[in-house]
NURO-374536 format. One line per 10 residues: for each residue x, y, z of N, C-alpha, C. Coordinates in Angstrom, 2 decimals. Each point is the difference from the previous one (the first is absolute). Layout:
<pts>
X/Y/Z/X/Y/Z/X/Y/Z | ...
</pts>
This chain:
<pts>
29.49/-33.92/0.61/0.03/0.89/1.49/-1.48/0.70/0.47 | -0.66/-0.21/0.94/-0.96/0.75/0.04/-0.23/0.64/0.44 | 0.76/0.84/0.58/0.37/1.65/0.66/-0.09/0.89/-1.43 | -0.65/1.34/0.38/0.25/1.12/-0.87/1.29/0.06/-0.11 | 0.82/0.62/-1.21/0.75/0.40/-0.38/0.42/1.60/0.06 | 1.11/0.61/0.94/0.05/1.21/-0.07/1.23/0.32/-0.77 | 0.27/0.81/-0.86/1.07/0.69/-0.90/0.06/0.85/0.55 | 1.62/0.03/0.65/0.44/1.54/0.61/0.76/0.30/-0.91 | 0.43/1.19/-0.81/0.77/0.70/-0.73/1.21/0.85/1.26 | 0.85/-0.81/-0.38/0.88/0.86/1.45/1.06/0.96/-0.82
0.71/-0.20/-1.18/0.15/1.40/-0.89/-0.62/1.25/0.26 | -1.35/-0.48/0.29/-1.19/1.53/-0.20/-0.07/0.42/1.56 | 0.40/-0.73/1.28/0.07/0.56/1.21/1.33/0.65/0.18 | 0.84/-0.51/-0.86/1.37/0.59/-0.37/-0.17/1.36/-0.41 | -0.35/0.02/-0.93/0.10/1.31/-1.08/-0.87/0.84/1.16 | -1.28/-0.41/0.35/-0.87/0.75/1.17/0.95/0.87/0.81 | 0.99/-1.20/0.86/0.88/0.47/1.10/0.81/1.39/-0.16 | 0.49/-0.40/-1.60/0.98/0.90/-0.33/-0.79/1.08/-0.37 | -0.96/0.38/-0.46/-0.97/1.13/-0.22/-0.12/0.58/1.20 | -0.25/-1.10/1.07/-0.25/1.06/1.48/1.20/0.56/0.75
1.32/-0.63/-0.35/1.32/0.57/0.10/0.16/1.63/-1.15 | -0.68/-0.09/-1.06/0.05/1.37/-0.61/-0.74/0.90/0.12 | -1.26/-0.61/0.81/-0.72/0.99/0.07/0.75/0.81/1.95 | 0.74/-0.49/0.59/-0.06/0.44/1.36/1.62/0.22/0.51 | 0.99/0.17/-1.66/1.14/0.50/0.39/1.04/-0.58/0.97 | 0.34/0.89/1.32/1.06/-0.70/0.42/-0.55/-0.88/1.20 | -1.20/0.28/0.49/-0.92/-0.56/0.99/0.60/-1.51/-0.16 | -0.84/-0.92/1.07/0.18/-1.16/0.22/-1.30/-0.47/-0.46 | 0.07/-1.50/-0.79/-1.12/-0.74/-0.04/0.07/-0.70/0.35 | -1.17/-0.56/0.90/-0.44/-1.45/0.72/-1.02/-0.43/-0.85
0.36/-1.53/-0.38/-1.08/-0.45/-0.68/-0.76/-0.69/0.90 | -1.59/-0.27/-0.04/-0.66/-0.31/1.16/-0.47/-1.58/-0.81 | 0.20/-0.52/0.91/0.03/-1.76/-0.39/-0.88/-0.50/0.96 | -0.86/0.41/0.55/-0.58/-0.47/0.93/-1.29/-0.82/-0.53 | -0.76/-0.87/0.66/-0.94/-0.56/-0.89/0.65/-1.20/-1.08 | 0.88/-0.47/0.21/0.66/-0.52/-1.26/0.37/0.61/-1.22 | 0.36/1.50/0.43/0.03/0.53/-1.09/-1.18/0.20/-0.95 | -0.91/0.68/0.84/-1.53/0.06/-0.50/-0.22/-0.68/-0.90 | 0.28/-1.43/0.79/-0.35/-1.17/-1.21/0.82/-0.27/-1.24 | 0.88/0.37/-0.29/0.93/-0.12/-0.72/1.34/-1.10/0.53
-0.02/0.03/1.26/1.27/-1.04/0.24/1.19/0.88/0.75 | 0.17/-0.12/1.22/0.92/1.13/0.60/1.50/-0.60/-0.65 | 0.12/-0.95/0.42/1.06/-0.03/-0.26/0.70/-0.53/-1.43 | -0.66/0.07/-0.90/0.61/-0.04/-0.93/0.04/1.26/-0.80 | -1.19/0.89/0.40/0.14/1.75/-0.46/1.25/0.70/0.89 | 0.02/-0.41/1.36/1.18/0.72/0.29/1.20/-0.68/-0.09 | 0.37/-0.94/-0.43/1.30/-0.45/-0.75/0.44/0.53/-1.04 | -1.54/0.32/-0.91/0.34/0.34/-1.43/0.47/1.66/-0.27 | -0.53/0.70/1.31/0.40/1.50/-0.06/0.74/0.56/0.99 | 0.71/-0.92/0.85/0.53/0.13/1.40/1.29/0.82/-0.91
0.53/0.33/-1.09/1.12/0.83/-0.32/-0.69/1.19/-0.11 | -1.60/0.14/-0.24/-0.34/1.32/-0.01/-0.47/0.54/0.99 | -0.50/-0.40/0.88/-0.63/0.30/1.19/1.09/0.43/0.92 | -0.25/0.69/0.96/0.99/0.24/1.52/-0.59/-0.75/1.01 | -0.84/-0.41/-0.02/-1.42/-0.97/0.89/-0.93/-0.51/-0.08 | -0.27/-0.70/1.11/-1.67/-0.32/-0.45/-0.66/0.16/1.52 | -1.17/-0.08/-0.15/-1.38/0.00/0.71/-0.78/-1.14/0.47 | 0.07/-0.49/0.74/-0.95/-1.84/0.35/-1.15/0.85/1.13 | -1.26/-1.09/-0.12/-0.65/0.60/0.97/0.08/-0.85/1.68 | 0.81/-1.20/-0.17/0.26/-0.60/1.22/1.39/-0.94/-0.37
0.56/-0.07/1.83/1.16/-0.76/-0.24/0.45/-1.19/-0.90 | -1.42/-0.56/-0.43/0.10/-1.49/-0.14/0.40/0.29/-1.73 | -0.24/1.08/-0.33/-0.43/0.70/-1.62/2.06/0.02/0.02 | 0.52/1.34/0.72/1.14/0.32/-0.12/0.83/-1.28/0.07 | -0.29/-1.29/1.03/1.05/-1.13/-0.18/0.10/-0.63/-1.08 | -1.47/-0.21/-0.46/0.48/-0.34/-1.42/0.31/0.31/-1.41 | 0.53/1.51/0.41/0.95/0.54/-0.99/1.15/-0.19/0.38 | 0.49/-0.30/1.53/1.44/-0.42/0.26/0.20/-1.23/-0.32 | -0.56/-0.80/-0.06/-0.08/-1.37/-0.40/0.15/-0.36/-1.22 | -0.82/0.96/-0.92/0.41/0.17/-1.78/1.26/0.63/-0.48
1.18/0.64/1.46/1.00/0.81/-0.61/-0.11/1.22/-0.34 | -1.37/0.65/0.41/0.25/1.39/-0.09/0.72/0.75/0.94 | 0.77/0.77/0.22/1.21/0.71/0.85/-0.56/1.42/0.22 | -0.64/0.88/-0.96/-0.34/1.48/0.44/-0.54/-0.16/1.07 | -0.42/1.53/0.56/-0.62/-0.12/0.90/-1.60/-0.46/0.27 | -0.60/-0.46/1.01/-1.40/-0.51/0.04/-0.47/0.77/0.88 | -1.29/0.68/0.03/-0.64/0.74/0.84/-0.71/-0.86/0.13 | -0.71/-0.26/1.47/-1.28/-0.75/0.20/-1.42/0.91/0.88 | -0.68/0.20/-0.96/-1.10/1.69/0.08/-0.67/-0.78/1.31 | -0.18/-1.08/0.32/-0.55/-0.13/0.95/0.54/-0.18/1.77
-0.04/1.15/0.89/0.47/0.28/1.22/0.51/-1.84/0.56 | 0.94/-0.20/1.09/0.03/-1.25/0.10/-1.19/-0.16/1.66 | -0.52/-1.25/-0.50/-1.38/0.05/1.69/0.54/-1.28/1.04 | 1.49/-0.45/-0.26/0.65/-0.03/1.24/1.05/-0.69/-0.49 | 1.34/-0.41/0.77/1.21/-0.22/0.47/0.42/-1.02/-1.17 | -0.75/-0.98/-0.64/0.21/-0.87/-1.30/-0.29/0.58/-0.88 | -0.62/1.12/-0.34/0.10/0.58/-0.77/1.20/0.64/-0.37 | 0.56/0.75/0.86/1.27/0.51/0.29/1.27/-0.70/-0.41 | -0.08/-1.29/0.60/1.04/-0.68/-0.05/0.14/-0.32/-1.36 | -0.96/-0.64/-0.76/-0.56/-0.39/-1.61/1.18/1.03/-0.61
-0.67/1.41/0.10/0.89/1.16/-0.43/1.45/0.09/-0.02 | -0.05/0.03/1.37/1.70/0.02/0.00/0.71/-0.98/-0.81 | -0.57/-1.41/0.30/1.10/-1.23/-0.43/0.13/0.31/-1.69 | -1.30/0.25/-0.76/0.08/0.16/-1.22/0.42/1.77/-0.78 | 0.45/0.70/1.24/0.45/1.37/-0.72/-1.29/0.78/-0.51 | -1.13/0.15/0.54/-1.11/0.63/-0.34/-0.20/1.29/0.69 | -0.49/1.11/-0.70/-0.11/1.36/1.02/-1.23/-0.14/0.16 | -0.13/0.46/1.27/-1.26/-0.21/1.23/-0.64/1.25/0.17 | -1.51/0.14/-0.65/-0.60/1.16/0.45/-0.40/0.26/1.44 | 0.07/1.21/0.51/-0.17/0.46/1.27/-1.16/1.16/-0.15
-0.74/-0.43/1.18/-1.37/1.12/-0.31/-0.47/0.17/1.43 | 0.82/-0.17/1.11/-0.58/0.42/1.30/1.33/-0.28/1.30 | -0.49/0.44/0.80/1.13/-0.36/1.32/0.44/-1.25/-0.29 | -1.37/-0.90/0.20/-0.18/-1.20/0.25/1.25/-1.04/-0.97 | -0.39/0.45/-1.72/0.52/-0.65/-0.58/1.50/0.11/-0.15 | 0.24/1.37/0.08/1.15/0.46/0.16/1.10/-1.03/1.22 | -0.83/0.02/1.05/0.90/-0.63/0.97/-0.11/-1.59/-0.27 | -0.69/-0.58/-0.79/-0.26/-1.20/-0.46/1.46/-0.49/-1.02 | -0.25/0.99/-0.51/1.43/0.31/-1.37/1.17/-0.54/0.58 | 0.14/1.03/1.34/1.29/-0.64/0.29/1.39/0.27/-0.54
-0.01/0.95/-0.69/1.26/0.66/-0.59/-0.24/-0.72/-1.99 | -0.41/-0.31/0.05/-0.32/-0.91/-1.43/-0.31/1.23/-0.89 | 0.70/0.06/-1.14/0.10/1.14/-1.33/-1.50/0.07/0.03 | -0.56/1.08/0.00/-0.93/0.21/-0.34/-0.70/1.66/-0.46 | -1.20/-0.15/-0.83/-0.70/1.32/-0.23/-0.61/0.27/0.59 | -0.37/1.61/0.40/-0.90/0.30/0.99/-1.28/0.42/-0.98 | -1.38/-0.45/0.17/-0.81/-0.39/-0.50/-0.93/1.46/0.85 | -0.51/1.53/-0.60/-0.72/0.88/0.16/-1.59/0.17/-0.46 | -0.50/-0.06/0.95/-1.60/0.58/-0.58/-0.65/1.38/-0.60 | -0.01/0.31/-1.16/-0.29/1.42/-0.15/-0.54/0.02/-0.55
-1.63/-0.90/0.19/-1.09/0.45/-0.53/-0.78/-1.37/-0.45 | 0.61/-1.16/-0.29/-0.69/-1.39/-0.46/-0.84/-0.78/0.85 | 0.83/0.38/1.55/-0.65/-0.46/1.23/-0.41/-1.75/-0.12 | 1.37/-0.60/-0.56/-0.27/-1.33/0.28/1.19/-0.60/0.93 | 1.37/0.55/-0.54/1.24/-0.16/1.24/0.63/1.03/-0.16 | 1.09/0.08/0.61/1.11/1.08/0.70/-0.43/0.72/0.83 | 1.11/0.61/0.49/-0.23/0.64/1.50/-0.37/1.27/-0.60 | -0.83/0.95/0.88/-0.31/1.47/-0.39/0.90/0.73/0.51 | 0.41/1.27/-0.39/1.20/0.67/-0.33/0.10/0.67/1.90 | -1.40/0.06/0.42/0.50/0.03/1.55/0.81/-0.90/0.86
0.06/-1.10/-0.80/0.20/-1.12/0.92/1.62/-0.67/-0.62 | 0.62/0.51/-1.02/1.13/0.17/-0.75/1.02/-0.23/0.75 | 0.11/1.06/0.92/1.18/0.04/0.89/0.34/-0.92/0.82 | -1.28/-0.43/0.67/0.34/-1.77/0.90/0.24/-0.64/-0.77 | -0.42/-0.40/-1.25/0.67/-1.03/-0.57/1.11/-0.10/-0.55 | 0.59/1.31/-0.39/1.38/0.45/-0.11/0.80/-0.58/1.32 | -0.31/0.31/0.83/0.73/-0.10/1.31/0.14/-1.71/0.53 | -0.82/-0.40/-0.61/-0.14/-1.42/0.18/0.93/-0.91/-0.95 | 0.91/0.61/-1.08/0.55/-0.83/-0.79/1.31/0.67/0.05 | 0.91/-0.68/-0.55/1.47/-0.14/0.22/0.10/0.97/-1.42
0.86/0.96/-0.20/0.03/1.04/-0.81/0.44/-0.83/-1.89 | 1.17/-1.02/0.54/0.16/-0.48/-0.78/-0.85/-1.42/-0.53 | -1.14/0.07/0.14/-0.86/-1.05/-0.29/-0.94/0.61/-1.19 | -0.15/1.59/0.36/-1.07/0.71/-0.70/0.55/0.30/-1.14 | -0.44/-1.17/-1.83/0.75/0.36/-0.88/-1.31/0.61/-0.91 | -1.10/0.47/0.80/-1.19/0.71/-1.17/-0.90/0.39/0.97 | -0.65/0.58/-0.58/-1.74/0.62/0.29/-0.99/0.35/-1.23 | -1.11/-0.63/0.08/-0.67/0.23/-1.15/-1.49/-0.12/0.40 | -0.95/0.45/-0.88/-1.28/0.38/0.26/-0.77/-0.57/-1.24 | -1.59/-0.07/-0.31/-0.36/-0.39/-1.06/-1.73/0.95/-0.29
-0.16/0.23/-1.13/-0.72/1.03/-0.59/-1.66/-0.98/-0.09 | -0.72/0.70/0.96/-1.03/-0.61/-0.38/-0.86/-0.31/-0.76 | 0.30/1.80/-0.66/-0.72/0.60/-1.45/0.63/0.57/-0.81 | 0.86/-0.78/-0.59/1.48/0.68/-0.93/-1.14/1.07/-1.25 | -0.79/-0.65/-0.17/-1.26/0.15/-0.92/0.09/1.79/0.05 | -0.61/0.41/0.92/-0.43/1.25/0.99/1.76/0.92/0.38 | 0.23/0.90/-1.18/0.84/0.48/0.45/0.16/0.99/1.21 | -1.06/0.03/0.28/-0.25/1.34/1.48/0.33/-0.72/1.20 | -0.62/-1.82/-0.15/0.45/-0.71/1.30/1.32/-0.55/-0.24 | 0.55/-0.27/-0.89/1.40/-0.18/-0.14/0.78/0.72/0.34
-0.14/1.67/-0.38/0.89/0.94/0.77/-0.21/0.14/1.29 | -1.20/-0.20/0.75/0.07/-0.07/1.45/0.72/-0.99/0.43 | -0.21/-1.24/-0.55/0.86/-1.07/0.87/1.57/0.45/-0.22 | 0.48/0.48/-1.26/1.42/0.18/0.07/0.50/1.04/0.80 | -0.88/1.10/0.16/0.69/0.76/1.02/-0.26/-0.54/1.22 | -0.43/-0.80/0.65/-0.09/-0.79/1.00/1.42/-0.95/0.07 | 0.17/-0.70/-1.14/0.95/-0.93/0.03/1.64/1.08/-0.42 | 0.11/1.18/-0.35/0.74/0.49/0.45/0.93/0.56/1.15 | -1.24/0.18/0.90/0.43/0.16/1.10/0.38/-1.09/0.79 | -0.52/-1.55/-0.54/0.36/-1.07/1.07/1.46/-0.59/-0.89
0.63/0.43/-1.09/1.00/-0.15/-0.38/1.30/0.65/0.64 | -0.77/1.41/0.22/1.04/1.43/0.18/0.58/-1.45/1.73 | -1.08/0.08/0.85/0.32/-0.56/0.95/0.69/-1.48/0.17 | -0.41/-0.69/-0.82/0.74/-1.17/-0.12/1.63/0.01/-0.47 | 0.09/1.20/-0.95/1.33/-0.04/-0.35/0.56/0.68/0.85 | -0.12/0.66/1.06/0.58/0.82/0.77/0.61/-1.25/1.00 | -0.87/-0.83/0.38/0.31/-1.28/0.49/1.18/-1.31/-0.74 | -0.58/-0.08/-1.05/0.91/-0.69/-0.93/0.28/0.53/-1.19 | 0.95/0.89/-0.38/0.53/0.76/-1.54/-0.43/-0.60/-0.78 | 0.06/-1.96/-0.28/0.62/-0.60/-0.62/-1.27/-0.61/-0.89
-1.07/0.27/0.65/-1.28/-0.53/-0.22/-1.10/0.11/-1.28 | -0.42/-0.45/-0.72/-0.70/-0.36/-1.64/-1.20/0.46/0.99 | -0.66/1.10/-0.97/-1.36/0.71/0.10/-0.88/-0.90/-1.29 | -0.71/-0.35/-0.05/-0.96/-0.14/-0.47/-1.32/-0.53/-0.06 | -1.32/1.24/-0.43/-1.32/0.17/-0.01/-0.40/-0.77/-1.48 | 0.49/-0.08/-0.75/-0.97/-0.20/-1.14/-0.19/-1.82/-0.70 | -1.12/-0.12/0.22/0.00/-1.22/-1.32/-0.54/0.57/-1.36 | -0.26/-1.07/-0.90/-0.32/0.38/-1.32/-0.68/1.17/-0.24 | -1.27/0.29/0.83/-0.36/1.42/0.23/0.40/1.34/-0.12 | 0.82/-0.28/1.26/1.00/1.33/0.31/1.12/0.29/-0.79
0.31/-1.48/-0.92/1.54/0.44/-0.82/-0.88/0.55/-1.29 | -1.37/0.02/-0.17/-0.11/-0.05/-1.19/-0.70/1.68/0.26 | 0.08/0.92/1.06/-0.16/0.80/0.41/1.29/1.26/-0.14 | 0.69/-0.30/0.09/1.04/0.54/-0.81/1.24/-0.24/1.04 | 0.97/1.02/-0.28/1.31/-0.16/0.83/0.07/0.71/1.09 | -0.70/0.88/0.52/-0.47/0.56/1.71/-0.31/-1.43/0.73 | -0.60/-0.90/-0.29/-0.26/-1.06/0.77/0.79/-1.16/-0.23 | 1.09/0.01/-0.71/0.61/-1.19/0.37/1.40/0.13/0.72 | 0.09/1.18/1.10/1.10/-0.43/1.01/1.44/-0.66/-0.46 | 0.49/-1.08/1.14/1.23/-0.61/-0.33/-0.37/-1.41/-0.62
-1.58/-0.30/-0.51/-0.22/-1.34/-0.45/-1.57/0.21/-0.10 | -0.26/-1.30/-1.12/-1.20/-0.09/0.48/-0.52/-1.52/-0.25 | -1.22/-0.48/-0.10/-0.06/-1.56/0.18/-1.29/0.08/-0.78 | 0.27/-1.07/-1.09/-0.88/-0.28/-1.09/-0.60/-1.15/-0.38 | -0.97/-0.56/0.11/-0.76/-1.09/-0.35/-0.52/-0.04/-1.52 | -1.21/0.99/0.16/-1.00/-0.59/-1.06/0.26/0.75/-1.29 | 1.15/0.79/0.18/0.70/0.55/-1.16/1.21/-0.71/-0.67 | 0.16/-1.09/1.00/1.30/-1.05/-0.48/-0.96/-1.34/-0.89 | -0.97/-0.05/0.30/-0.77/-1.10/-1.11/-0.66/0.77/-1.06 | -0.31/1.46/-0.11/-0.08/0.43/-1.22/-1.67/0.96/0.24
-0.22/-0.01/0.76/-1.32/0.85/0.81/-0.04/1.29/0.70 | -0.85/0.82/-0.20/0.23/1.29/0.69/-1.08/-0.22/0.96 | 0.12/0.76/1.40/-1.04/-0.14/0.92/-1.06/1.03/-0.19 | -0.95/-0.33/0.53/-1.41/1.16/-0.49/0.25/1.67/0.28 | -0.31/0.04/-1.30/0.09/1.67/0.13/1.19/0.19/-0.83 | 0.83/-0.77/-0.74/1.15/-0.30/-0.26/-0.13/-0.47/-1.83 | 0.54/0.79/-1.01/0.41/-0.68/-1.00/1.15/-0.21/-0.39 | 0.49/-0.71/-0.58/1.63/-0.32/-0.50/0.15/-0.47/-1.25 | 1.15/0.37/-0.80/0.28/-0.46/-1.23/1.32/-0.72/0.21 | 0.08/-1.07/-0.72/1.69/-0.85/-0.26/-0.29/-1.02/0.70
-0.50/-0.28/1.24/-0.37/-1.04/1.01/-0.44/-1.24/-0.68 | 0.80/-0.91/0.03/-0.76/-1.25/-0.60/-0.62/-0.97/1.04 | -1.16/-0.69/-0.53/-0.73/-1.27/0.58/0.76/-1.01/-0.09 | 0.63/-0.70/0.94/0.97/-1.13/0.53/-1.12/-1.39/-0.30 | -1.09/0.16/0.49/-0.44/-1.32/0.01/-1.63/-0.51/-0.11 | 0.07/-1.03/-0.46/-1.04/-0.76/-1.26/-0.17/-1.25/0.89 | -1.54/-0.08/0.50/-0.08/-1.16/0.18/-0.84/-0.91/-0.81 | 0.30/-1.44/-0.75/-1.07/-0.66/-0.83/-0.49/-1.32/0.77 | -1.20/-0.16/-0.30/-1.02/-0.89/0.56/0.37/-1.43/-1.31 | -0.08/-1.49/0.77/0.07/-0.91/-1.00/-1.33/-0.54/-0.07
-0.30/-0.46/-1.35/-1.19/-0.64/-0.51/0.32/-1.56/0.52 | -1.01/-0.47/0.56/0.12/-1.22/0.79/-1.29/-1.41/-0.74 | -0.89/1.03/-0.82/-1.02/-0.88/-0.93/-0.90/1.07/-0.57 | -0.53/-0.70/-1.05/-1.06/0.48/-1.22/-1.14/-1.33/0.34 | -0.92/0.55/-0.21/-1.24/-0.69/0.33/-1.20/0.31/-0.85 | -0.70/-0.86/-0.45/-0.99/0.31/-0.83/-1.22/0.32/0.60 | -0.69/1.84/-0.33/-1.17/0.45/1.58/-1.27/-0.72/-0.57 | -0.35/-0.71/1.18/-1.22/-0.83/0.30/-1.27/1.06/0.38 | 0.20/1.17/0.06/-0.87/0.66/0.93/0.31/0.44/1.59 | -0.91/0.35/0.25/-0.17/0.28/1.57/1.04/0.91/0.70
0.84/0.33/0.11/1.01/0.61/0.94/1.72/0.34/-0.76 | 0.57/0.99/0.42/0.85/0.65/-0.15/1.21/-0.26/0.97 | 0.57/-0.83/0.86/0.13/0.40/1.12/-1.14/-0.37/0.70 | 0.19/1.05/1.44/-1.08/-0.04/0.63/-1.03/1.09/0.03 | -0.12/-0.17/-1.67/-0.72/1.29/-0.22/-1.16/-0.82/-0.98 | -0.98/1.23/-0.27/-1.28/-1.23/-0.98/0.89/0.99/-1.46 | -0.21/-0.76/-1.25/0.24/0.51/-1.51/-0.70/0.76/-0.25 | 0.23/1.23/-0.23/-1.53/0.65/-0.82/-0.01/0.24/-1.38 | 1.21/-0.96/-0.72/-0.30/-0.29/-1.86/0.48/-1.47/0.37 | 0.13/-0.33/-1.71/1.01/-1.56/0.00/1.00/0.05/-0.38
0.73/-0.84/-0.24/1.22/-0.08/-0.38/0.23/-1.75/-0.67 | 1.12/0.42/-0.87/0.53/-1.52/-0.83/0.49/-0.58/0.61 | 1.10/0.48/1.03/0.97/-0.81/0.83/0.73/1.43/1.12 | 0.14/-0.44/1.03/0.56/0.91/1.23/1.61/-0.47/0.05 | 0.78/0.57/0.45/1.48/-0.19/1.12/0.01/0.39/1.09 | 0.64/-1.18/0.73/0.41/0.43/1.41/1.31/0.47/0.17 | 0.31/1.03/0.65/1.49/0.87/0.36/-0.10/-0.06/1.60 | 1.63/-1.04/0.28/0.12/0.00/1.05/0.60/1.53/0.93 | -0.70/0.54/0.31/-0.11/1.23/0.39/-1.08/0.27/0.88 | 0.03/0.47/1.39/-1.26/0.27/0.89/0.64/1.39/0.87
-1.50/0.14/0.75/0.37/0.89/1.51/1.34/-0.49/0.75 | -0.04/-1.49/0.37/0.78/-0.23/0.63/1.53/-0.03/-0.26 | 0.00/0.72/-1.62/1.13/0.36/-0.41/0.70/1.19/0.23 | -0.90/0.86/0.60/0.24/1.75/0.08/-0.80/0.70/-0.75 | -1.25/-0.80/-0.83/-0.59/1.23/-0.87/-1.28/0.06/0.56 | -1.07/0.79/-0.18/-1.08/0.42/0.78/-1.33/-0.87/-0.47 | -0.63/-0.31/0.37/-1.35/-0.73/-0.58/-0.85/0.91/-0.84 | -0.04/1.07/0.03/-1.20/1.03/-0.32/0.83/0.48/-1.37 | 1.09/-0.03/-0.33/0.92/0.33/-1.00/-0.19/-1.43/-1.37 | -0.56/0.25/-0.71/-0.23/-1.53/-0.92/1.42/0.00/-0.76
0.57/-1.20/0.12/0.90/-0.16/-1.27/-0.72/-0.85/-1.19 | -1.35/-0.54/0.16/-0.07/-1.11/-0.94/-1.60/0.59/-0.09 | -0.80/-1.05/0.08/-1.28/1.35/-0.57/-1.03/-0.13/1.33 | 0.21/-0.14/0.52/-0.40/-0.21/1.74/1.07/0.28/0.98 | -0.57/0.06/1.45/0.84/-0.25/0.85/0.93/-1.03/0.43 | 1.26/0.85/0.66/0.75/-1.53/0.07/-0.54/-1.06/1.31 | 0.44/-1.27/-0.11/0.01/-0.75/1.12/1.53/-0.14/0.66 | 0.05/-0.91/1.17/1.18/0.71/0.85/0.91/-0.53/-0.85 | 0.49/-1.49/-0.91/1.05/-0.21/-0.60/-0.06/0.37/-1.63 | -1.10/0.27/-0.41/-0.02/0.27/-1.49/-1.10/0.99/-0.63
-0.16/0.17/-1.00/-0.94/0.75/-1.08/-0.26/-0.81/-1.33 | -0.90/0.46/-0.11/-0.88/-0.66/-1.71/0.00/1.33/-0.39 | 0.28/0.00/-1.36/-0.52/0.79/-1.29/0.33/-0.70/-1.15 | 0.03/0.55/-0.97/0.21/-0.18/-1.57/1.53/-0.51/0.00 | 0.16/-0.51/-0.97/1.33/-0.81/-0.30/1.10/0.93/-0.51 | 0.61/0.82/0.49/0.92/0.59/-0.51/1.49/-0.38/0.35 | 0.36/-1.09/-0.38/1.11/-0.53/-0.16/0.79/-0.80/1.98 | 1.24/-0.81/-0.55/0.53/-0.67/1.37/0.14/0.56/0.88 | 0.85/1.23/-0.48/-0.14/1.07/0.95/-0.71/1.23/-0.16 | -0.42/0.64/1.39/-0.68/1.31/-0.32/0.52/0.94/1.33
0.45/1.27/-0.94/0.20/0.98/1.02/-0.93/0.40/1.11 | 0.10/-0.09/0.84/-0.71/0.63/1.18/-0.08/1.12/0.94 | 1.14/0.58/-0.18/0.44/1.06/0.49/1.40/0.45/-1.02 | -0.24/1.33/-0.42/1.04/0.59/-0.59/0.62/1.51/0.56 | -1.38/0.38/0.49/0.33/1.37/0.71/-0.87/0.33/1.07 | 0.85/0.34/1.11/-0.92/-0.16/1.54/-1.09/1.01/-0.14 | 0.39/1.36/-0.25/-0.90/1.09/0.18/-0.89/-0.14/-0.95 | -0.46/-0.75/-1.26/-1.33/-0.42/-0.59/-0.72/-1.07/0.62 | 0.63/-1.05/0.60/-0.56/-0.85/1.13/-0.52/0.58/1.38 | 0.63/0.75/0.28/-0.39/0.92/1.11/-1.62/0.76/0.00
0.46/0.75/-1.23/-1.27/0.56/-0.23/-1.12/-0.81/0.11 | -0.16/-1.04/-1.22/-1.33/-1.20/0.15/-0.14/-0.21/1.29 | 0.91/0.04/1.20/-0.33/-1.30/1.08/0.00/1.80/0.85 | 0.30/0.96/-0.04/-0.86/1.06/1.24/1.52/-0.12/1.11 | 1.05/-0.03/-0.49/0.85/-0.45/1.13/1.62/1.03/-0.98 | 1.11/-0.25/0.90/1.36/0.53/-0.65/0.68/-0.61/-0.55 | 1.54/0.23/-1.02/0.20/-0.75/-0.45/1.13/-0.95/0.72 | 0.59/0.88/1.32/0.78/-0.87/1.15/-1.01/-1.02/0.22 | -0.99/-0.58/0.23/-1.04/-0.77/0.40/0.05/-1.25/-1.15 | 0.14/0.45/-1.56/-0.10/-0.88/-0.60/1.41/-0.79/0.33
0.83/0.83/-0.43/1.24/-0.67/-0.22/0.64/-0.57/1.31 | -0.69/-0.02/1.35/0.51/-0.69/0.51/-0.88/-1.54/0.64 | -0.80/0.04/-0.94/-1.41/-0.99/-0.04/0.52/-0.87/-1.12 | 0.18/0.16/-1.09/-0.09/-0.73/-1.07/0.99/-1.30/-0.56 | 0.94/0.31/0.91/1.29/-0.95/-0.22/-0.28/-0.86/1.17 | -0.66/-0.13/1.21/-0.65/-0.57/1.16/0.36/-1.70/-0.52 | -0.37/-0.36/-1.12/0.18/-1.58/-0.12/0.34/-0.36/-1.44 | 1.02/0.64/-0.54/0.98/0.27/-1.02/1.21/-0.55/-0.45 | 0.24/-0.67/-1.24/1.63/-0.04/-0.24/0.63/0.76/-0.34 | 0.53/0.71/0.39/0.90/0.87/-0.45/0.92/-0.33/-1.61
-0.25/1.09/-0.81/1.30/-0.12/-0.50/0.63/1.01/-0.63 | 1.47/0.43/-0.29/0.56/1.20/0.22/0.72/0.16/-1.38 | -0.31/1.22/-0.67/0.68/0.22/-1.36/1.12/0.59/0.79 | 1.41/0.15/-0.22/1.11/0.34/0.14/0.76/0.73/-1.41
</pts>
């Protein structure tokens, strides 16, 4: 097999899910499995924790459809508002919850079950509070099943509290219209902020896979993903270069491993002796299989990015093996 190998520990993800449940009490837990469950495999992860989660969140309709085809029956919320009638029709056909963020998307939803997204300060998507009434007036009462927003800086208590106060006003308005609507503000960071940010439910992604967002530290959560590269060759060193780099010392032998920047790893972070090639890297021989990523946070620090980006990249061209 020429692909990298990704080993995903499903019991670790399940334990993380149960730990989240223990943190949030009676609040509902929506497991965020967008971007193929942050590179862990959305269908496999969702099936393995479906009895623990109260529902799931995905980014786009296609991701929700994949869960339904895989047999997932719990509620699935599509976080991106529909862009056309085709998005809505597919959401209806597969019993997915649509996000409504404006009068236009409310009309487009045409009675489909939905959650209303409110902008409380992230300014990425969602209706502003002064437009919430018009959105509600464009919806059928029995279609509004939830209202949510998103903290743009959960690590800042001051900023988070300002958003919380705005969200409370939105929740009051929505629940006057649809009393059974589920209110959820917090992702992983907000969940770690504590009880006052839980509302009726939370949406956790990064915590589910064993990592804490910026500004937070957690104990007891387990990293669930390791990526391995295969050795493809060992060769006697004849001088010259190491991949696309001049060698600055002599070697007896060098090994080539089948993993490069086309596999989601960054060229400027050495996995061997020098920079990565597109499909491989060269280094001293460390065995047939070499672990190239077992801690996305540490790799992110080396590469100047965040663990989210690492996780969603490094399984790009990988064969997944699931531990159960």
